[in-house]
ChimeraX commands (.cxc) that place a marker at each C-alpha (Angstrom):
marker #1 position 219.73,180.38,2.18 radius 0.5
marker #1 position 221.27,182.24,4.67 radius 0.5
marker #1 position 225.14,182.03,4.81 radius 0.5
marker #1 position 227.86,183.39,7.39 radius 0.5
marker #1 position 231.52,183.69,7.38 radius 0.5
marker #1 position 233.22,184.75,10.72 radius 0.5
marker #1 position 237.09,185.56,10.50 radius 0.5
marker #1 position 236.78,187.73,7.66 radius 0.5
marker #1 position 241.05,188.09,7.25 radius 0.5
marker #1 position 242.69,186.35,3.95 radius 0.5
marker #1 position 240.53,183.86,3.21 radius 0.5
marker #1 position 237.29,184.39,5.22 radius 0.5
marker #1 position 237.45,187.64,3.21 radius 0.5
marker #1 position 237.45,185.78,-0.18 radius 0.5
marker #1 position 234.92,183.12,0.90 radius 0.5
marker #1 position 232.65,185.70,1.67 radius 0.5
marker #1 position 233.75,187.75,-1.92 radius 0.5
marker #1 position 232.53,184.72,-3.63 radius 0.5
marker #1 position 229.27,184.41,-1.77 radius 0.5
marker #1 position 228.52,187.37,-2.05 radius 0.5
marker #1 position 228.72,187.10,-5.70 radius 0.5
marker #1 position 226.61,184.68,-6.01 radius 0.5
marker #1 position 224.00,184.48,-3.52 radius 0.5
marker #1 position 222.24,187.71,-1.62 radius 0.5
marker #1 position 221.65,187.17,1.45 radius 0.5
marker #1 position 225.24,186.93,3.48 radius 0.5
marker #1 position 226.69,187.80,6.82 radius 0.5
marker #1 position 229.48,188.63,7.78 radius 0.5
marker #1 position 230.75,188.86,11.96 radius 0.5
marker #1 position 233.79,191.34,12.46 radius 0.5
marker #1 position 234.71,193.14,15.49 radius 0.5
marker #1 position 235.89,196.50,16.30 radius 0.5
marker #1 position 237.90,198.50,13.49 radius 0.5
marker #1 position 237.32,195.61,11.47 radius 0.5
marker #1 position 233.67,195.80,11.65 radius 0.5
marker #1 position 233.61,199.65,11.37 radius 0.5
marker #1 position 235.46,199.40,8.30 radius 0.5
marker #1 position 233.08,196.72,6.75 radius 0.5
marker #1 position 229.89,198.65,7.21 radius 0.5
marker #1 position 231.63,202.24,5.90 radius 0.5
marker #1 position 232.91,201.24,3.07 radius 0.5
marker #1 position 231.69,197.29,2.16 radius 0.5
marker #1 position 234.19,194.39,1.59 radius 0.5
marker #1 position 236.08,196.00,-0.77 radius 0.5
marker #1 position 238.38,192.79,-2.64 radius 0.5
marker #1 position 241.78,193.29,-4.75 radius 0.5
marker #1 position 242.14,189.94,-6.68 radius 0.5
marker #1 position 243.65,188.44,-9.37 radius 0.5
marker #1 position 241.25,185.50,-9.74 radius 0.5
marker #1 position 237.73,188.66,-8.80 radius 0.5
marker #1 position 239.57,191.22,-9.98 radius 0.5
marker #1 position 238.89,194.77,-8.16 radius 0.5
marker #1 position 234.81,194.16,-6.22 radius 0.5
marker #1 position 233.29,195.91,-3.64 radius 0.5
marker #1 position 230.48,193.48,-2.26 radius 0.5
marker #1 position 227.97,195.01,0.51 radius 0.5
marker #1 position 227.05,191.77,2.64 radius 0.5
marker #1 position 225.55,192.51,6.17 radius 0.5
marker #1 position 228.54,193.17,8.83 radius 0.5
marker #1 position 227.53,192.26,12.61 radius 0.5
marker #1 position 229.31,191.56,15.84 radius 0.5
marker #1 position 226.88,189.29,17.16 radius 0.5
marker #1 position 225.96,186.66,15.11 radius 0.5
marker #1 position 223.06,185.80,17.42 radius 0.5
marker #1 position 221.38,188.54,16.06 radius 0.5
marker #1 position 220.87,187.50,12.62 radius 0.5
marker #1 position 219.50,184.30,13.90 radius 0.5
marker #1 position 219.61,180.81,12.37 radius 0.5
marker #1 position 221.81,180.17,9.51 radius 0.5
marker #1 position 222.19,177.18,6.71 radius 0.5
marker #1 position 225.33,177.28,6.84 radius 0.5
marker #1 position 228.63,178.60,8.51 radius 0.5
marker #1 position 231.77,178.97,7.34 radius 0.5
marker #1 position 234.71,179.77,9.95 radius 0.5
marker #1 position 237.76,180.85,8.97 radius 0.5
marker #1 position 239.19,182.20,12.06 radius 0.5
marker #1 position 242.86,181.47,13.63 radius 0.5
marker #1 position 242.81,178.04,15.25 radius 0.5
marker #1 position 243.93,179.59,18.60 radius 0.5
marker #1 position 239.97,181.82,18.42 radius 0.5
marker #1 position 238.70,178.69,16.78 radius 0.5
marker #1 position 236.51,177.91,20.07 radius 0.5
marker #1 position 235.56,181.19,20.99 radius 0.5
marker #1 position 234.06,181.66,17.51 radius 0.5
marker #1 position 232.07,178.10,17.89 radius 0.5
marker #1 position 230.66,179.79,21.21 radius 0.5
marker #1 position 230.15,183.20,19.17 radius 0.5
marker #1 position 227.50,181.29,16.68 radius 0.5
marker #1 position 226.17,178.83,18.43 radius 0.5
marker #1 position 222.87,180.93,18.64 radius 0.5
marker #1 position 222.83,180.31,14.93 radius 0.5
marker #1 position 222.51,177.20,14.05 radius 0.5
marker #1 position 220.32,173.90,14.60 radius 0.5
marker #1 position 220.44,170.34,13.43 radius 0.5
marker #1 position 220.24,171.28,9.34 radius 0.5
marker #1 position 223.29,174.02,9.66 radius 0.5
marker #1 position 225.82,172.42,7.89 radius 0.5
marker #1 position 229.01,174.79,9.38 radius 0.5
marker #1 position 232.70,174.26,7.47 radius 0.5
marker #1 position 235.87,175.13,9.63 radius 0.5
marker #1 position 238.52,176.37,6.92 radius 0.5
marker #1 position 241.26,176.65,9.17 radius 0.5
marker #1 position 244.72,176.02,9.20 radius 0.5
marker #1 position 246.37,172.60,11.18 radius 0.5
marker #1 position 245.04,169.65,11.63 radius 0.5
marker #1 position 242.56,168.67,13.87 radius 0.5
marker #1 position 240.04,171.58,13.84 radius 0.5
marker #1 position 237.16,169.54,11.99 radius 0.5
marker #1 position 237.80,167.25,15.22 radius 0.5
marker #1 position 237.78,170.36,17.81 radius 0.5
marker #1 position 234.15,171.36,16.04 radius 0.5
marker #1 position 232.23,167.99,16.26 radius 0.5
marker #1 position 233.31,167.70,19.66 radius 0.5
marker #1 position 232.32,171.58,20.87 radius 0.5
marker #1 position 229.21,171.44,18.27 radius 0.5
marker #1 position 225.84,170.07,20.26 radius 0.5
marker #1 position 223.99,170.73,17.09 radius 0.5
marker #1 position 224.93,170.78,13.26 radius 0.5
marker #1 position 227.03,168.98,10.70 radius 0.5
marker #1 position 230.33,169.57,10.69 radius 0.5
marker #1 position 232.09,169.37,6.79 radius 0.5
marker #1 position 235.60,169.19,6.63 radius 0.5
marker #1 position 237.95,171.57,4.61 radius 0.5
marker #1 position 240.85,172.89,3.70 radius 0.5
marker #1 position 242.38,176.42,1.20 radius 0.5
marker #1 position 244.62,176.66,-0.85 radius 0.5
marker #1 position 244.50,180.33,-1.56 radius 0.5
marker #1 position 247.86,183.46,-1.29 radius 0.5
marker #1 position 245.54,186.30,0.26 radius 0.5
marker #1 position 245.75,188.26,3.24 radius 0.5
marker #1 position 244.22,191.65,4.96 radius 0.5
marker #1 position 245.26,195.12,4.13 radius 0.5
marker #1 position 245.47,197.87,7.06 radius 0.5
marker #1 position 242.12,198.98,5.50 radius 0.5
marker #1 position 240.70,195.50,6.44 radius 0.5
marker #1 position 239.88,195.16,2.39 radius 0.5
marker #1 position 241.23,192.40,1.12 radius 0.5
marker #1 position 244.25,191.06,-1.49 radius 0.5
marker #1 position 244.25,187.95,-3.08 radius 0.5
marker #1 position 247.00,186.72,-5.68 radius 0.5
marker #1 position 248.38,184.14,-7.80 radius 0.5
marker #1 position 245.87,181.79,-9.65 radius 0.5
marker #1 position 244.79,179.42,-7.81 radius 0.5
marker #1 position 242.02,179.66,-5.27 radius 0.5
marker #1 position 241.17,176.00,-4.10 radius 0.5
marker #1 position 239.49,174.46,-1.46 radius 0.5
marker #1 position 239.17,171.03,-0.08 radius 0.5
marker #1 position 236.10,169.41,1.46 radius 0.5
marker #1 position 234.89,166.31,3.18 radius 0.5
marker #1 position 231.95,164.73,5.20 radius 0.5
marker #1 position 230.70,161.34,6.74 radius 0.5
marker #1 position 227.56,162.19,4.28 radius 0.5
marker #1 position 228.77,162.43,0.79 radius 0.5
marker #1 position 225.62,164.71,0.53 radius 0.5
marker #1 position 226.57,167.43,2.99 radius 0.5
marker #1 position 230.22,167.91,1.34 radius 0.5
marker #1 position 228.33,168.24,-2.25 radius 0.5
marker #1 position 226.19,170.86,-0.73 radius 0.5
marker #1 position 229.32,173.22,-0.27 radius 0.5
marker #1 position 230.83,171.65,-3.64 radius 0.5
marker #1 position 228.01,173.55,-5.23 radius 0.5
marker #1 position 227.97,177.18,-3.26 radius 0.5
marker #1 position 232.26,177.29,-3.66 radius 0.5
marker #1 position 232.98,175.88,-6.91 radius 0.5
marker #1 position 232.60,178.79,-9.57 radius 0.5
marker #1 position 235.04,177.82,-12.65 radius 0.5
marker #1 position 237.95,181.08,-12.81 radius 0.5
marker #1 position 236.97,182.03,-9.35 radius 0.5
marker #1 position 237.38,179.56,-6.44 radius 0.5
marker #1 position 237.74,175.56,-7.28 radius 0.5
marker #1 position 235.98,173.03,-4.88 radius 0.5
marker #1 position 235.94,169.25,-4.81 radius 0.5
marker #1 position 235.71,166.48,-2.64 radius 0.5
marker #1 position 238.97,164.57,-2.85 radius 0.5
marker #1 position 239.83,160.68,-2.62 radius 0.5
marker #1 position 241.55,160.68,0.60 radius 0.5
marker #1 position 240.86,163.86,3.02 radius 0.5
marker #1 position 243.28,162.28,4.94 radius 0.5
marker #1 position 246.19,162.40,3.01 radius 0.5
marker #1 position 245.38,166.12,1.77 radius 0.5
marker #1 position 244.98,167.43,5.25 radius 0.5
marker #1 position 248.51,165.95,6.08 radius 0.5
marker #1 position 250.37,167.03,2.80 radius 0.5
marker #1 position 248.99,170.57,3.88 radius 0.5
marker #1 position 250.09,170.45,6.94 radius 0.5
marker #1 position 253.55,169.11,6.96 radius 0.5
marker #1 position 253.96,171.80,4.57 radius 0.5
marker #1 position 252.60,174.24,6.89 radius 0.5
marker #1 position 254.60,173.29,9.34 radius 0.5
marker #1 position 257.79,173.56,7.61 radius 0.5
marker #1 position 257.10,176.63,5.23 radius 0.5
marker #1 position 255.45,178.83,8.07 radius 0.5
marker #1 position 258.23,177.49,11.05 radius 0.5
marker #1 position 260.98,178.58,8.77 radius 0.5
marker #1 position 259.32,181.43,7.45 radius 0.5
marker #1 position 258.73,182.56,11.24 radius 0.5
marker #1 position 262.49,182.19,12.52 radius 0.5
marker #1 position 263.57,184.28,10.16 radius 0.5
marker #1 position 261.19,186.05,9.12 radius 0.5
marker #1 position 261.93,186.22,5.89 radius 0.5
marker #1 position 260.02,185.37,2.47 radius 0.5
marker #1 position 260.92,182.57,-0.05 radius 0.5
marker #1 position 263.64,184.16,-1.12 radius 0.5
marker #1 position 265.24,184.10,2.16 radius 0.5
marker #1 position 265.29,180.64,2.24 radius 0.5
marker #1 position 267.49,180.27,-0.56 radius 0.5
marker #1 position 271.08,181.76,1.58 radius 0.5
marker #1 position 271.93,181.70,3.26 radius 0.5
marker #1 position 272.38,177.95,1.40 radius 0.5
marker #1 position 272.01,176.13,4.64 radius 0.5
marker #1 position 268.92,177.37,5.13 radius 0.5
marker #1 position 267.48,175.01,2.61 radius 0.5
marker #1 position 268.66,172.20,4.32 radius 0.5
marker #1 position 266.87,172.52,6.92 radius 0.5
marker #1 position 263.55,173.28,5.05 radius 0.5
marker #1 position 263.91,169.88,3.37 radius 0.5
marker #1 position 264.71,168.46,6.91 radius 0.5
marker #1 position 261.56,169.39,8.31 radius 0.5
marker #1 position 259.07,168.45,5.59 radius 0.5
marker #1 position 260.90,165.84,6.28 radius 0.5
marker #1 position 260.02,165.20,9.85 radius 0.5
marker #1 position 256.81,165.74,9.37 radius 0.5
marker #1 position 256.73,162.95,7.20 radius 0.5
marker #1 position 258.14,161.16,9.73 radius 0.5
marker #1 position 255.05,161.62,11.75 radius 0.5
marker #1 position 252.23,161.88,9.46 radius 0.5
marker #1 position 253.54,157.67,8.22 radius 0.5
marker #1 position 253.76,156.81,11.60 radius 0.5
marker #1 position 250.23,158.08,11.88 radius 0.5
marker #1 position 249.78,155.57,8.91 radius 0.5
marker #1 position 248.74,158.11,7.08 radius 0.5
marker #1 position 248.87,157.06,3.60 radius 0.5
marker #1 position 250.95,159.89,2.53 radius 0.5
marker #1 position 252.81,159.65,-1.34 radius 0.5
marker #1 position 256.97,158.25,-0.86 radius 0.5
marker #1 position 257.82,160.97,-3.04 radius 0.5
marker #1 position 255.76,163.91,-1.10 radius 0.5
marker #1 position 258.76,165.30,1.03 radius 0.5
marker #1 position 260.83,165.74,-2.18 radius 0.5
marker #1 position 257.30,167.15,-4.06 radius 0.5
marker #1 position 256.65,169.60,-1.33 radius 0.5
marker #1 position 260.39,170.87,-1.47 radius 0.5
marker #1 position 260.63,171.73,-4.74 radius 0.5
marker #1 position 256.90,172.90,-5.37 radius 0.5
marker #1 position 257.69,175.65,-2.57 radius 0.5
marker #1 position 261.57,176.77,-3.92 radius 0.5
marker #1 position 260.69,176.51,-7.68 radius 0.5
marker #1 position 257.21,177.06,-8.13 radius 0.5
marker #1 position 256.03,179.68,-5.79 radius 0.5
marker #1 position 256.64,183.58,-6.12 radius 0.5
marker #1 position 259.90,184.65,-4.64 radius 0.5
marker #1 position 258.81,187.40,-2.36 radius 0.5
marker #1 position 255.64,185.47,-1.13 radius 0.5
marker #1 position 255.47,183.91,2.63 radius 0.5
marker #1 position 253.34,182.88,5.58 radius 0.5
marker #1 position 250.78,184.21,7.64 radius 0.5
marker #1 position 252.75,182.61,10.94 radius 0.5
marker #1 position 256.12,184.75,9.41 radius 0.5
marker #1 position 253.95,188.29,8.73 radius 0.5
marker #1 position 252.30,187.57,11.99 radius 0.5
marker #1 position 255.84,187.40,14.02 radius 0.5
marker #1 position 256.96,190.32,12.52 radius 0.5
marker #1 position 254.03,192.56,13.43 radius 0.5
marker #1 position 254.53,191.03,16.94 radius 0.5
marker #1 position 250.51,189.42,17.01 radius 0.5
marker #1 position 249.88,185.72,18.23 radius 0.5
marker #1 position 251.00,183.18,16.21 radius 0.5
marker #1 position 249.75,179.81,14.95 radius 0.5
marker #1 position 252.85,177.95,16.48 radius 0.5
marker #1 position 250.60,176.03,18.62 radius 0.5
marker #1 position 248.60,175.14,15.57 radius 0.5
marker #1 position 251.82,173.81,13.56 radius 0.5
marker #1 position 254.97,173.33,15.17 radius 0.5
marker #1 position 253.30,172.78,18.87 radius 0.5
marker #1 position 250.76,170.36,17.42 radius 0.5
marker #1 position 253.70,168.19,15.76 radius 0.5
marker #1 position 255.85,168.15,18.00 radius 0.5
marker #1 position 253.17,166.57,20.64 radius 0.5
marker #1 position 252.32,163.90,18.61 radius 0.5
marker #1 position 256.07,163.24,17.80 radius 0.5
marker #1 position 256.60,162.25,21.64 radius 0.5
marker #1 position 253.04,160.60,21.80 radius 0.5
marker #1 position 254.62,157.77,18.53 radius 0.5
marker #1 position 257.97,158.38,20.12 radius 0.5
marker #1 position 259.33,159.66,16.34 radius 0.5
marker #1 position 262.66,161.54,16.14 radius 0.5
marker #1 position 261.98,165.37,14.83 radius 0.5
marker #1 position 265.11,166.99,16.57 radius 0.5
marker #1 position 265.05,170.21,14.08 radius 0.5
marker #1 position 261.61,170.51,14.55 radius 0.5
marker #1 position 261.69,170.13,18.44 radius 0.5
marker #1 position 264.22,173.12,17.75 radius 0.5
marker #1 position 262.47,175.27,16.14 radius 0.5
marker #1 position 259.55,175.35,17.89 radius 0.5
marker #1 position 261.29,176.31,21.07 radius 0.5
marker #1 position 263.06,178.19,19.67 radius 0.5
marker #1 position 260.20,180.52,17.73 radius 0.5
marker #1 position 258.49,179.81,21.57 radius 0.5
marker #1 position 261.15,182.06,23.39 radius 0.5
marker #1 position 261.11,184.94,19.75 radius 0.5
marker #1 position 257.13,185.18,21.00 radius 0.5
marker #1 position 257.31,185.80,24.40 radius 0.5
marker link #1:1,2 radius 0.2
marker link #1:2,3 radius 0.2
marker link #1:3,4 radius 0.2
marker link #1:4,5 radius 0.2
marker link #1:5,6 radius 0.2
marker link #1:6,7 radius 0.2
marker link #1:7,8 radius 0.2
marker link #1:8,9 radius 0.2
marker link #1:9,10 radius 0.2
marker link #1:10,11 radius 0.2
marker link #1:11,12 radius 0.2
marker link #1:12,13 radius 0.2
marker link #1:13,14 radius 0.2
marker link #1:14,15 radius 0.2
marker link #1:15,16 radius 0.2
marker link #1:16,17 radius 0.2
marker link #1:17,18 radius 0.2
marker link #1:18,19 radius 0.2
marker link #1:19,20 radius 0.2
marker link #1:20,21 radius 0.2
marker link #1:21,22 radius 0.2
marker link #1:22,23 radius 0.2
marker link #1:23,24 radius 0.2
marker link #1:24,25 radius 0.2
marker link #1:25,26 radius 0.2
marker link #1:26,27 radius 0.2
marker link #1:27,28 radius 0.2
marker link #1:28,29 radius 0.2
marker link #1:29,30 radius 0.2
marker link #1:30,31 radius 0.2
marker link #1:31,32 radius 0.2
marker link #1:32,33 radius 0.2
marker link #1:33,34 radius 0.2
marker link #1:34,35 radius 0.2
marker link #1:35,36 radius 0.2
marker link #1:36,37 radius 0.2
marker link #1:37,38 radius 0.2
marker link #1:38,39 radius 0.2
marker link #1:39,40 radius 0.2
marker link #1:40,41 radius 0.2
marker link #1:41,42 radius 0.2
marker link #1:42,43 radius 0.2
marker link #1:43,44 radius 0.2
marker link #1:44,45 radius 0.2
marker link #1:45,46 radius 0.2
marker link #1:46,47 radius 0.2
marker link #1:47,48 radius 0.2
marker link #1:48,49 radius 0.2
marker link #1:49,50 radius 0.2
marker link #1:50,51 radius 0.2
marker link #1:51,52 radius 0.2
marker link #1:52,53 radius 0.2
marker link #1:53,54 radius 0.2
marker link #1:54,55 radius 0.2
marker link #1:55,56 radius 0.2
marker link #1:56,57 radius 0.2
marker link #1:57,58 radius 0.2
marker link #1:58,59 radius 0.2
marker link #1:59,60 radius 0.2
marker link #1:60,61 radius 0.2
marker link #1:61,62 radius 0.2
marker link #1:62,63 radius 0.2
marker link #1:63,64 radius 0.2
marker link #1:64,65 radius 0.2
marker link #1:65,66 radius 0.2
marker link #1:66,67 radius 0.2
marker link #1:67,68 radius 0.2
marker link #1:68,69 radius 0.2
marker link #1:69,70 radius 0.2
marker link #1:70,71 radius 0.2
marker link #1:71,72 radius 0.2
marker link #1:72,73 radius 0.2
marker link #1:73,74 radius 0.2
marker link #1:74,75 radius 0.2
marker link #1:75,76 radius 0.2
marker link #1:76,77 radius 0.2
marker link #1:77,78 radius 0.2
marker link #1:78,79 radius 0.2
marker link #1:79,80 radius 0.2
marker link #1:80,81 radius 0.2
marker link #1:81,82 radius 0.2
marker link #1:82,83 radius 0.2
marker link #1:83,84 radius 0.2
marker link #1:84,85 radius 0.2
marker link #1:85,86 radius 0.2
marker link #1:86,87 radius 0.2
marker link #1:87,88 radius 0.2
marker link #1:88,89 radius 0.2
marker link #1:89,90 radius 0.2
marker link #1:90,91 radius 0.2
marker link #1:91,92 radius 0.2
marker link #1:92,93 radius 0.2
marker link #1:93,94 radius 0.2
marker link #1:94,95 radius 0.2
marker link #1:95,96 radius 0.2
marker link #1:96,97 radius 0.2
marker link #1:97,98 radius 0.2
marker link #1:98,99 radius 0.2
marker link #1:99,100 radius 0.2
marker link #1:100,101 radius 0.2
marker link #1:101,102 radius 0.2
marker link #1:102,103 radius 0.2
marker link #1:103,104 radius 0.2
marker link #1:104,105 radius 0.2
marker link #1:105,106 radius 0.2
marker link #1:106,107 radius 0.2
marker link #1:107,108 radius 0.2
marker link #1:108,109 radius 0.2
marker link #1:109,110 radius 0.2
marker link #1:110,111 radius 0.2
marker link #1:111,112 radius 0.2
marker link #1:112,113 radius 0.2
marker link #1:113,114 radius 0.2
marker link #1:114,115 radius 0.2
marker link #1:115,116 radius 0.2
marker link #1:116,117 radius 0.2
marker link #1:117,118 radius 0.2
marker link #1:118,119 radius 0.2
marker link #1:119,120 radius 0.2
marker link #1:120,121 radius 0.2
marker link #1:121,122 radius 0.2
marker link #1:122,123 radius 0.2
marker link #1:123,124 radius 0.2
marker link #1:124,125 radius 0.2
marker link #1:125,126 radius 0.2
marker link #1:126,127 radius 0.2
marker link #1:127,128 radius 0.2
marker link #1:128,129 radius 0.2
marker link #1:129,130 radius 0.2
marker link #1:130,131 radius 0.2
marker link #1:131,132 radius 0.2
marker link #1:132,133 radius 0.2
marker link #1:133,134 radius 0.2
marker link #1:134,135 radius 0.2
marker link #1:135,136 radius 0.2
marker link #1:136,137 radius 0.2
marker link #1:137,138 radius 0.2
marker link #1:138,139 radius 0.2
marker link #1:139,140 radius 0.2
marker link #1:140,141 radius 0.2
marker link #1:141,142 radius 0.2
marker link #1:142,143 radius 0.2
marker link #1:143,144 radius 0.2
marker link #1:144,145 radius 0.2
marker link #1:145,146 radius 0.2
marker link #1:146,147 radius 0.2
marker link #1:147,148 radius 0.2
marker link #1:148,149 radius 0.2
marker link #1:149,150 radius 0.2
marker link #1:150,151 radius 0.2
marker link #1:151,152 radius 0.2
marker link #1:152,153 radius 0.2
marker link #1:153,154 radius 0.2
marker link #1:154,155 radius 0.2
marker link #1:155,156 radius 0.2
marker link #1:156,157 radius 0.2
marker link #1:157,158 radius 0.2
marker link #1:158,159 radius 0.2
marker link #1:159,160 radius 0.2
marker link #1:160,161 radius 0.2
marker link #1:161,162 radius 0.2
marker link #1:162,163 radius 0.2
marker link #1:163,164 radius 0.2
marker link #1:164,165 radius 0.2
marker link #1:165,166 radius 0.2
marker link #1:166,167 radius 0.2
marker link #1:167,168 radius 0.2
marker link #1:168,169 radius 0.2
marker link #1:169,170 radius 0.2
marker link #1:170,171 radius 0.2
marker link #1:171,172 radius 0.2
marker link #1:172,173 radius 0.2
marker link #1:173,174 radius 0.2
marker link #1:174,175 radius 0.2
marker link #1:175,176 radius 0.2
marker link #1:176,177 radius 0.2
marker link #1:177,178 radius 0.2
marker link #1:178,179 radius 0.2
marker link #1:179,180 radius 0.2
marker link #1:180,181 radius 0.2
marker link #1:181,182 radius 0.2
marker link #1:182,183 radius 0.2
marker link #1:183,184 radius 0.2
marker link #1:184,185 radius 0.2
marker link #1:185,186 radius 0.2
marker link #1:186,187 radius 0.2
marker link #1:187,188 radius 0.2
marker link #1:188,189 radius 0.2
marker link #1:189,190 radius 0.2
marker link #1:190,191 radius 0.2
marker link #1:191,192 radius 0.2
marker link #1:192,193 radius 0.2
marker link #1:193,194 radius 0.2
marker link #1:194,195 radius 0.2
marker link #1:195,196 radius 0.2
marker link #1:196,197 radius 0.2
marker link #1:197,198 radius 0.2
marker link #1:198,199 radius 0.2
marker link #1:199,200 radius 0.2
marker link #1:200,201 radius 0.2
marker link #1:201,202 radius 0.2
marker link #1:202,203 radius 0.2
marker link #1:203,204 radius 0.2
marker link #1:204,205 radius 0.2
marker link #1:205,206 radius 0.2
marker link #1:206,207 radius 0.2
marker link #1:207,208 radius 0.2
marker link #1:208,209 radius 0.2
marker link #1:209,210 radius 0.2
marker link #1:210,211 radius 0.2
marker link #1:211,212 radius 0.2
marker link #1:212,213 radius 0.2
marker link #1:213,214 radius 0.2
marker link #1:214,215 radius 0.2
marker link #1:215,216 radius 0.2
marker link #1:216,217 radius 0.2
marker link #1:217,218 radius 0.2
marker link #1:218,219 radius 0.2
marker link #1:219,220 radius 0.2
marker link #1:220,221 radius 0.2
marker link #1:221,222 radius 0.2
marker link #1:222,223 radius 0.2
marker link #1:223,224 radius 0.2
marker link #1:224,225 radius 0.2
marker link #1:225,226 radius 0.2
marker link #1:226,227 radius 0.2
marker link #1:227,228 radius 0.2
marker link #1:228,229 radius 0.2
marker link #1:229,230 radius 0.2
marker link #1:230,231 radius 0.2
marker link #1:231,232 radius 0.2
marker link #1:232,233 radius 0.2
marker link #1:233,234 radius 0.2
marker link #1:234,235 radius 0.2
marker link #1:235,236 radius 0.2
marker link #1:236,237 radius 0.2
marker link #1:237,238 radius 0.2
marker link #1:238,239 radius 0.2
marker link #1:239,240 radius 0.2
marker link #1:240,241 radius 0.2
marker link #1:241,242 radius 0.2
marker link #1:242,243 radius 0.2
marker link #1:243,244 radius 0.2
marker link #1:244,245 radius 0.2
marker link #1:245,246 radius 0.2
marker link #1:246,247 radius 0.2
marker link #1:247,248 radius 0.2
marker link #1:248,249 radius 0.2
marker link #1:249,250 radius 0.2
marker link #1:250,251 radius 0.2
marker link #1:251,252 radius 0.2
marker link #1:252,253 radius 0.2
marker link #1:253,254 radius 0.2
marker link #1:254,255 radius 0.2
marker link #1:255,256 radius 0.2
marker link #1:256,257 radius 0.2
marker link #1:257,258 radius 0.2
marker link #1:258,259 radius 0.2
marker link #1:259,260 radius 0.2
marker link #1:260,261 radius 0.2
marker link #1:261,262 radius 0.2
marker link #1:262,263 radius 0.2
marker link #1:263,264 radius 0.2
marker link #1:264,265 radius 0.2
marker link #1:265,266 radius 0.2
marker link #1:266,267 radius 0.2
marker link #1:267,268 radius 0.2
marker link #1:268,269 radius 0.2
marker link #1:269,270 radius 0.2
marker link #1:270,271 radius 0.2
marker link #1:271,272 radius 0.2
marker link #1:272,273 radius 0.2
marker link #1:273,274 radius 0.2
marker link #1:274,275 radius 0.2
marker link #1:275,276 radius 0.2
marker link #1:276,277 radius 0.2
marker link #1:277,278 radius 0.2
marker link #1:278,279 radius 0.2
marker link #1:279,280 radius 0.2
marker link #1:280,281 radius 0.2
marker link #1:281,282 radius 0.2
marker link #1:282,283 radius 0.2
marker link #1:283,284 radius 0.2
marker link #1:284,285 radius 0.2
marker link #1:285,286 radius 0.2
marker link #1:286,287 radius 0.2
marker link #1:287,288 radius 0.2
marker link #1:288,289 radius 0.2
marker link #1:289,290 radius 0.2
marker link #1:290,291 radius 0.2
marker link #1:291,292 radius 0.2
marker link #1:292,293 radius 0.2
marker link #1:293,294 radius 0.2
marker link #1:294,295 radius 0.2
marker link #1:295,296 radius 0.2
marker link #1:296,297 radius 0.2
marker link #1:297,298 radius 0.2
marker link #1:298,299 radius 0.2
marker link #1:299,300 radius 0.2
marker link #1:300,301 radius 0.2
marker link #1:301,302 radius 0.2
view
């Protein structure tokens, strides 16, 4: 089976590592210094779940050089999605399964609209992972979980068979993918936004005390938008997300958007706050704090 991963950051690096540990024909797509590091040193993983590993998949800059693939995992940032999809088109035929694993809420629909061939499987991931200065991957925490779904459940089950490995990565098909997608999106809209706005960790949300209230309000506002879209989220989702993120998460953890803001890199502001604000306007749902922080982050990251 020919497998490809494009986007070798924290998520893509961990997905590629799981594939490399269990399959022979794995190709990863990387450019410039990242490609050079991966070719010279291999895919280096420091993981609380997998341990210390070095894998040696095929590393290419141009996906077209490897030809048609059976499964392609797309793990780029949302603002790079169309560029990545354009690059992998020569690797896709009618039987290729494409799995976009991105932050946000609309990457599945975007991928389906953009690609003329192939089978798209929707996916989301819960993991704490990031790439380091030397392009190695660090995964922390005792969880790494992927949820997948597709109109044809056999396609989703095929991805489960590739990714689900006890103690390494948990992969399953949920009862309601829309609820799962929005639950994660709501969490990200609040947590990524507030940690980027204050450039802080979870610990930084605890003081001053008004930040905790702002965090809860951001969660509530995102829930209001989901409810207006008739997503059947649990009635107590806002409280459960707030409790999970403030009491069951490492205090020194932060979001990818906060890290990118601090590093003066492009951030996924439009993926989270931007999408939420635009959708709220369309549905005439007031979300004043989300809108204020969206505007403030736009000014901060000009």
